Every structure is written in structure tokens, then in C-alpha cells.
C-alpha positions in Angstrom: 33.4 -34.7 29.5 30.8 -36.1 27.0 27.9 -35.0 28.8 29.6 -31.3 29.2 29.9 -31.0 25.8 26.1 -31.9 25.0 25.3 -29.4 27.7 27.6 -27.0 25.4 25.7 -28.0 22.1 22.0 -27.7 23.8 22.9 -24.2 25.1 24.6 -23.1 21.8 21.0 -24.1 19.8 18.8 -22.5 22.4 21.0 -19.0 22.2 21.0 -19.3 18.0 17.1 -20.1 18.4 16.5 -17.3 20.7 18.6 -15.3 18.4 16.8 -16.0 15.5 13.2 -15.5 16.7 14.5 -12.0 18.2 15.3 -11.0 14.5 12.2 -12.6 12.8 10.4 -10.6 15.5 12.1 -7.1 14.3 11.8 -7.9 10.9 8.1 -9.0 11.0 7.2 -5.6 13.0 7.6 -3.4 9.5 5.4 -6.0 8.1 2.2 -5.1 10.5 0.1 -3.0 9.3 -0.1 0.7 11.0 -2.4 3.2 11.4 -1.7 5.4 8.5 -2.1 8.9 10.6 -3.5 12.1 9.0 -2.9 11.5 5.4 -3.6 15.4 4.2 -0.6 16.7 2.2 0.9 13.4 0.7 1.5 12.4 -2.7 1.3 9.0 -3.9 2.6 6.2 -6.6 0.5 3.3 -7.5 2.6 0.3 -7.4 0.6 -2.7 -7.1 -3.3 -3.7 -7.3 -5.0 -7.0 -6.6 -3.3 -9.7 -8.0 -0.6 -7.5 -9.9 2.8 -7.0 -8.0 3.6 -4.2 -10.3 2.2 -1.3 -12.8 4.0 -0.7 -15.1 5.7 2.8 -15.2 4.6 3.5 -18.9 1.2 3.8 -16.9 1.2 6.2 -13.9 -1.2 6.4 -11.4 -1.1 8.9 -8.9 -2.8 10.1 -5.5 -2.5 13.3 -4.2 -4.8 13.9 -0.6 -5.0 17.4 0.2 -7.8 19.4 1.9 -10.3 16.2 2.1 -9.9 15.6 -1.3 -7.9 13.0 -3.3 -6.8 13.8 -6.6 -4.3 13.0 -9.6 -3.8 11.3 -12.7 -4.2 7.6 -14.4 -2.4 7.4 -17.7 -5.4 8.9 -19.8 -7.1 11.6 -17.4 -7.2 13.6 -14.3 -9.9 12.6 -11.4 -10.8 14.5 -8.3 -13.0 13.1 -5.4 -14.1 13.4 -1.5 -11.7 11.8 0.3 -11.0 11.4 4.3 -9.4 9.4 6.6 -9.8 8.9 10.4 -7.3 6.4 11.4 -7.8 3.6 9.3 -11.3 4.3 8.2 -12.0 5.9 4.7 -14.8 7.5 3.4 -14.7 8.4 -0.6 -17.0 10.3 -2.9 -18.4 10.0 -6.1 -15.3 10.7 -8.6 -15.2 12.8 -11.1 -12.2 12.7 -14.5 -11.8 14.0 -17.5 -12.5 12.1 -20.4 -9.4 12.1 -22.7 -9.6 9.0 -24.8 -6.3 6.9 -25.4 -5.1 3.1 -26.1 -7.8 0.8 -24.7 -5.6 -1.3 -22.2 -4.3 2.2 -20.7 -8.5 2.7 -20.7 -9.3 -0.2 -19.1 -6.5 0.0 -16.4 -7.6 3.9 -15.5 -11.0 2.6 -15.3 -10.3 -0.2 -13.0 -8.2 2.0 -10.9 -10.9 4.6 -10.9 -13.6 2.1 -9.8 -11.3 0.6 -7.0 -10.4 4.3 -5.7 -13.6 5.1 -5.3 -14.3 1.8 -3.1 -11.9 2.1 -0.6 -12.8 2.1 2.8 -9.8 1.2 4.7 -6.3 2.4 4.7 -3.2 1.0 6.0 0.5 2.1 6.5 2.9 -1.3 5.6 6.8 -1.1 5.1 6.7 2.6 4.2 3.5 1.9 1.9 0.2 3.2 1.5 -2.2 0.3 0.9 -5.9 0.8 0.5 -8.6 -1.7 0.6 -12.0 -2.5 0.0 -15.1 -5.0 -0.3 -14.9 -7.4 -3.4 -10.5 -7.7 -2.9 -10.1 -4.0 -3.9 -6.5 -3.8 -3.1 -4.2 -0.4 -4.2 -0.8 -0.3 -2.8 0.9 2.8 -2.8 4.8 4.2 -2.5 5.3 7.9 -1.6 5.8 9.8 -4.7 9.1 10.6 -5.8 10.7 7.7 -3.8 12.9 5.6 -5.7 
């Protein structure tokens, strides 16, 4: 009788472990980078960069990809540049922007964003976010514009 109880406990532990590992596998699939596909006609808002987990809402940085170009706005200026992707491979060109001055802190954030955006060479989609990366730890994380 006692050995039957031990066998039941072992079986229960195995079933729970199997359910737990299946649950982790399903959850982790969302975190596996995916090819972003064709990004043409998409609009994004920057939510994280490099070591920073969040970008203040008061400093919106946007990205609109269409017709082989990326354009958008920083907290001070609008920009435009060549931007194409084939799968996860990204090609960018020289970035041109307006030259409106604003608060120094916002200007520094905008210039860093412009520099990093111009350096990206890889795109991936992860948990419904667009992640652009490049050399020297460049990492820009976007959410679709309009998503809450």
C-alpha cells in the first residue's frame, strides 16, 4: 500500500513537471526572435533603446517605413533616410533631418536615436515588437504606433 502511494506521488510529480515544461515552452516561443517580414507600410514608436527600458512619453521618437524609406520624428526634428529589409537583413542610408533646436537633453536623445537608427543592420520581431540592432550594442525597440 505504501509503495503504491509512492508510485502515485512519483507519477504526479512527472505529470506536473511535463505540464510545467510545456507551459514554459509555449511562453518562451513568444520570446524567440522572428523574421519581421516586409516592414513596408508600418508605423512604430520607440519604447526602449540600449540599456534603457523605457523612453519617456514626453520624448516621442517615431519610425514610419514605406517605399524603401524610413521617416519619422524625434522630440525636435523630422527625419528621412533610405531603409530596406530583406528578412532580418537591414540596409540604411544617410539620414537627413530638419535642424530645429530644442532643449539640450532632448537634442542629445534625438541625435543618439538618429545615429543608432542609421547604424542598424538587423531587424527581428519579438513579442509583437520590432527590434533593430547593429554594431556597438545598438538596440532600438519599437511598438506599433497606436498600440497601447
